[in-house]
C-alpha positions in Angstrom: 22.3 60.8 217.3 23.6 63.4 219.7 26.8 62.7 221.7 24.7 62.5 224.9 22.3 60.0 223.3 25.4 57.8 222.7 26.8 58.3 226.2 23.3 57.9 227.8 23.5 54.1 227.4 25.4 52.4 230.4 26.7 49.6 228.1 28.4 52.2 225.8 29.8 54.1 228.7 31.3 50.9 230.1 32.8 50.0 226.7 34.4 53.4 226.6 35.8 52.8 230.1 37.3 49.5 228.9 39.1 51.2 225.9 40.1 54.5 227.5 43.7 53.3 228.3 44.3 51.9 224.8 43.3 49.3 222.3 41.3 46.3 223.4 40.3 43.3 221.3 36.6 43.0 220.5 36.6 39.6 222.1 37.7 40.9 225.5 35.2 43.8 225.3 32.4 41.3 224.5 33.3 39.0 227.3 33.4 41.8 229.9 30.1 43.4 228.7 28.3 40.0 228.4 29.3 39.1 231.9 28.5 42.5 233.5 25.3 43.2 231.5 24.1 39.8 230.5 23.8 40.7 226.8 24.7 38.7 223.7 27.7 39.1 221.4 25.5 40.6 218.6 24.1 43.1 221.1 27.7 44.1 222.1 28.6 44.4 218.4 25.7 46.7 217.9 26.9 49.0 220.7 30.5 49.0 219.3 29.0 50.0 215.9 27.1 52.9 217.4 30.3 54.1 219.1 32.3 53.8 215.8 29.6 55.5 213.7 29.3 58.5 216.0 33.0 59.1 216.5 33.5 57.6 220.0 35.6 54.6 219.0 38.0 53.5 216.3 38.6 49.9 215.2 41.8 48.6 213.7 42.1 45.1 212.2 45.0 43.0 213.6 44.9 39.7 211.8 41.6 38.0 212.8 41.1 40.4 215.7 39.5 43.8 215.8 41.1 46.3 218.2 39.0 49.1 219.6 40.2 52.4 221.0 38.7 55.7 222.1 38.2 58.2 219.3 38.3 61.7 220.8 36.0 63.3 218.2 32.7 62.2 219.8 34.0 63.3 223.2 34.9 66.7 221.8 31.3 67.1 220.7 30.1 66.4 224.3 32.7 68.8 225.8 31.7 71.6 223.3 28.1 71.2 224.2 28.9 71.4 227.9 31.3 74.3 227.7 28.7 77.1 228.2 27.7 75.3 231.5 31.2 75.1 232.9 30.7 78.3 234.9 28.3 76.4 237.2 30.9 74.0 238.4 34.3 75.7 237.7 34.1 77.9 240.9 32.9 75.2 243.2 35.5 72.7 241.9 38.3 75.3 242.3 37.1 75.9 245.9 37.1 72.1 246.5 40.7 71.9 245.2 41.7 74.7 247.6 40.0 72.8 250.5 41.7 69.6 249.6 45.1 71.2 249.4 44.5 72.9 252.8 43.5 69.5 254.3 46.7 67.9 252.9 48.8 70.7 254.3 47.3 70.4 257.7 47.8 66.7 257.8 51.4 67.1 256.7 52.1 69.6 259.4 50.4 67.5 262.1 52.5 64.5 260.9 55.7 66.5 261.1 54.9 67.7 264.6 54.1 64.2 265.7 57.4 62.9 264.3 59.3 65.7 266.0 57.6 65.0 269.3 58.3 61.3 269.1 62.0 62.0 268.5 62.3 64.6 271.3 59.5 64.2 273.9 60.5 67.5 275.6 60.5 69.5 272.4 56.9 70.7 272.9 57.2 71.7 276.6 57.5 75.2 277.9 60.5 74.6 280.1 63.4 76.9 279.4 66.0 75.5 281.9 67.3 79.0 282.6 65.5 79.4 285.9 67.5 76.8 287.7 70.8 78.2 286.5 69.8 81.7 287.5 69.0 80.6 291.1 72.4 79.0 291.7 74.3 82.3 291.7 
């Protein structure tokens, strides 16, 4: 089974989302998946087996519990397959990053101006004050 065949199933993708941050007990995974997808415990176990057998998940016994975690081997296979196609999104993503940074900078500058004007309402005016002093001579 190819990495994308494994990842093509929404139940298996959801299981990976549940274990991405660290080990999770099989019981918790089963409870979440059963609730979200309406499938039985044996069906969840089958998905966990597929993930283990294809290098996407590891299992570690902890007494009576089984703790599952992400195994990066399966994900590496998917990344390796995708790498020749990166050129199609690398440039647009870099451009998006630039635009997001530009937007953050513009919002920061606008907020700084707004704070400065609220502290000193006359700070933004064009009055110089020198005209009046010059007329009194």
